[in-house]
C-alpha positions in Angstrom: -32.1 -12.2 21.6 -32.9 -15.9 21.7 -34.1 -17.2 18.3 -36.1 -19.9 20.1 -38.5 -17.3 21.4 -39.1 -16.1 17.9 -39.9 -19.6 16.8 -42.4 -19.9 19.7 -44.2 -16.7 18.6 -44.2 -18.0 15.0 -45.5 -21.5 15.7 -47.7 -21.3 18.9 -51.4 -21.8 17.7 -53.6 -18.8 18.1 -56.0 -20.7 20.3 -53.3 -21.2 22.9 -52.8 -17.3 23.2 -56.5 -16.5 24.1 -55.5 -16.0 27.8 -53.0 -13.3 26.9 -54.4 -9.8 26.2 -53.9 -8.7 22.6 -51.6 -11.8 21.9 -53.9 -13.1 19.2 -53.8 -9.7 17.6 -50.0 -9.4 17.8 -49.4 -12.9 16.5 -51.9 -12.9 13.6 -51.0 -9.4 12.3 -47.3 -9.8 12.6 -47.2 -13.3 11.1 -49.3 -12.1 8.2 -47.2 -9.1 7.4 -44.0 -11.1 7.6 -45.1 -14.2 5.7 -43.0 -13.3 2.7 -39.9 -13.8 4.9 -38.6 -17.4 5.7 -38.0 -18.4 9.3 -34.2 -18.3 8.5 -34.4 -14.8 7.1 -36.3 -13.7 10.2 -33.9 -15.2 12.5 -31.1 -13.4 10.6 -32.9 -10.1 11.0 -33.4 -10.7 14.7 -29.6 -11.4 15.1 -28.9 -8.1 13.2 -31.2 -6.3 15.4 -29.7 -7.6 18.6 -26.2 -6.7 17.2 -27.2 -3.1 16.5 -28.8 -2.7 19.9 -25.7 -4.1 21.5 -23.5 -1.6 19.6 -25.8 1.3 20.6 -25.6 0.3 24.2 -21.7 0.2 23.9 -21.6 3.6 22.3 -23.9 5.0 24.9 -21.4 3.5 27.6 -18.5 5.1 26.0 -20.3 8.5 26.0 -21.8 8.3 29.4 -19.8 5.8 31.3 -20.4 2.2 31.6 -21.4 2.4 35.2 -24.3 4.7 34.2 -25.7 2.9 31.3 -27.0 -0.7 30.8 -29.1 -2.4 28.2 -31.7 -3.3 30.8 -32.4 0.3 31.7 -34.3 0.6 28.5 -36.5 -1.7 26.5 -35.2 -3.3 23.3 -38.0 -1.2 21.5 -36.5 2.0 22.9 -32.8 1.1 22.0 -34.1 0.0 18.6 -35.9 3.3 18.0 -32.6 5.1 18.7 -30.9 2.9 16.2 -33.3 3.5 13.4 -33.0 7.3 13.9 -29.3 7.1 12.8 -28.5 7.4 9.2 -26.2 4.3 9.3 -29.2 2.1 9.9 -30.3 2.3 6.3 -27.2 0.6 5.2 -27.3 -2.0 8.0 -30.8 -3.3 7.6 -31.6 -6.2 5.4 -31.9 -5.1 1.7 -35.3 -6.7 1.4 -36.8 -5.5 4.7 -38.3 -2.2 5.8 -38.3 -0.7 9.2 -42.0 -1.8 9.5 -40.7 -5.3 9.1 -38.2 -5.0 11.9 -40.8 -3.5 14.3 -43.3 -6.4 13.6 -40.4 -8.8 14.1 -39.6 -7.3 17.4 -43.3 -7.5 18.3 -43.2 -11.3 17.6 -40.0 -11.8 19.5 -41.4 -10.1 22.6 -44.6 -12.2 22.2 -42.3 -15.2 22.3 -40.8 -13.9 25.6 -44.3 -13.8 27.0 -45.3 -17.2 25.8 -42.2 -18.8 27.5 -42.6 -16.7 30.6 -46.3 -17.8 31.1 -45.8 -21.5 30.1 -45.8 -22.7 33.7 -48.1 -20.2 35.3 -51.8 -21.0 36.0 -54.3 -19.7 33.2 -55.1 -16.0 33.7 -52.0 -15.3 35.8 -49.4 -13.1 34.1 -46.2 -12.0 36.0 -45.1 -8.5 35.8 -42.1 -9.0 33.4 -44.5 -10.9 31.0 -47.0 -7.9 31.2 -44.1 -5.5 30.3 -43.0 -7.7 27.4 -46.6 -8.0 26.2 -47.1 -4.1 26.3 -43.8 -3.8 24.3 -44.9 -6.2 21.7 -48.2 -4.4 21.2 -46.4 -1.0 21.1 -44.0 -2.3 18.5 -46.7 -3.6 16.3 -48.7 -0.3 16.6 -45.5 1.7 15.8 -45.0 -0.4 12.7 -48.6 0.4 11.6 -48.0 4.2 12.3 -44.7 4.4 10.3 -45.1 5.6 6.7 -44.6 2.8 4.1 -41.0 3.1 3.2 -39.4 0.9 0.4 -36.7 -1.5 0.9 -33.3 -0.9 -0.4 -33.8 -3.4 -3.1 -37.0 -1.6 -4.2 -35.4 1.7 -4.1 -32.5 0.6 -6.5 -35.1 -1.3 -8.7 -37.2 1.9 -9.1 -34.0 4.0 -9.7 -32.9 1.8 -12.6 -36.4 1.6 -14.0 -36.5 5.3 -14.2 -33.3 5.1 -16.4 -31.0 6.6 -13.8 -27.7 6.0 -15.6 -24.8 6.0 -15.3 -24.3 4.3 -12.0 -23.2 7.4 -10.0 -26.5 9.1 -10.8 -28.5 6.1 -9.8 -26.6 5.9 -6.5 -27.3 9.6 -5.7 -31.1 9.0 -6.3 -30.9 6.0 -4.0 -29.3 8.0 -1.2 -31.9 10.7 -1.6 -34.8 8.2 -1.5 -33.3 6.6 1.6 -32.7 9.8 3.2 -36.4 10.9 2.6 -37.8 7.6 3.8 -35.6 7.7 6.9 -36.9 11.2 7.8 -40.4 10.1 7.4 -39.9 7.2 9.8 -37.9 9.3 12.2 -40.8 11.8 12.3 -43.3 9.2 13.1 -41.3 7.7 15.9 -40.4 11.2 17.4 -44.1 12.1 17.3 -44.9 8.8 19.3 -42.1 9.5 21.9 -43.2 13.1 22.4 -46.8 12.1 23.1 -45.6 9.4 25.6 -43.1 11.9 27.2 -45.8 14.6 27.6 -48.3 12.2 29.1 -45.6 10.8 31.5 -44.7 14.3 32.7 -48.4 15.0 33.3 -48.9 11.9 35.3 -45.9 12.8 37.5 -47.2 16.3 38.0 -50.7 15.5 38.9 -50.4 12.3 41.0 -48.7 11.3 44.3 -46.3 8.4 44.6 -44.7 7.0 47.7 -41.1 6.9 46.1 -39.7 8.2 42.8 -38.9 4.6 41.8 -42.6 3.7 42.3 -43.5 6.6 40.0 -41.1 5.6 37.3 -42.5 2.0 37.3 -46.2 3.0 37.4 -45.8 5.7 34.9 -43.8 3.5 32.7 -46.5 1.0 32.6 -49.1 3.6 31.6 -47.3 5.1 28.7 -45.5 1.7 27.6 -41.9 3.0 28.4 -39.2 1.5 30.6 -38.9 3.0 34.1 -35.3 4.1 33.2 -36.8 6.1 30.4 -39.3 7.8 32.7 -36.6 8.7 35.1 -34.5 10.4 32.5 -37.5 12.4 31.3 -38.4 13.5 34.8 -34.7 14.2 35.7 -34.4 16.3 32.6 -37.3 18.6 33.5 -36.3 18.9 37.0 -32.8 19.8 36.1 -34.0 22.6 33.8 -36.6 24.1 36.3 -35.2 27.2 37.8 -35.2 27.3 41.7 -38.0 29.2 43.3 
């Protein structure tokens, strides 16, 4: 993940984004929600996000084979959702940030991808990769809004000590419980979003005709804001479990 693209999203005037659908909304909302972070902090968070996604891809390659798994087959958003569903993520994220902050950060980064991709194109013309990144940015922002408000690690520890949870082992136990509860709430919201998208994708595949499966994956992916590789896996899973007639 190139930090230059994040800088673009943070610094580009809103009036220059008017030609890009929902870009002003993404930029304005995400910037406001992340204004308590410095640019340097956001860049470090972006680097951390990139690192955990890279690790998730590597683990998937070990499990399924490197020839069957690549980072490009899923969007960064989809990989990051998988990361945040793991208990280890609570100890890896910034102590002052919440999952909401990271999803808003990802929305800004993807907006930066769009800004750079459309910098040399005529007004009103948006190439397909830019459209996909714009949709990913919007979905990431919306997902951040859907997540329950979960405290940062620093806030959890402060509340634990304010409650007089001493000695230290007791406080640590309360922190772990609070982290676990917040993680479950966030995971439930993400799972609900994914389930709805999967159901819609399968309905579209079953009720429409496509020239090829690859075309179906691409078209349906655009309609439900998921990567074609994700749609392929969903459809393959249903077909595999369908008994022969």
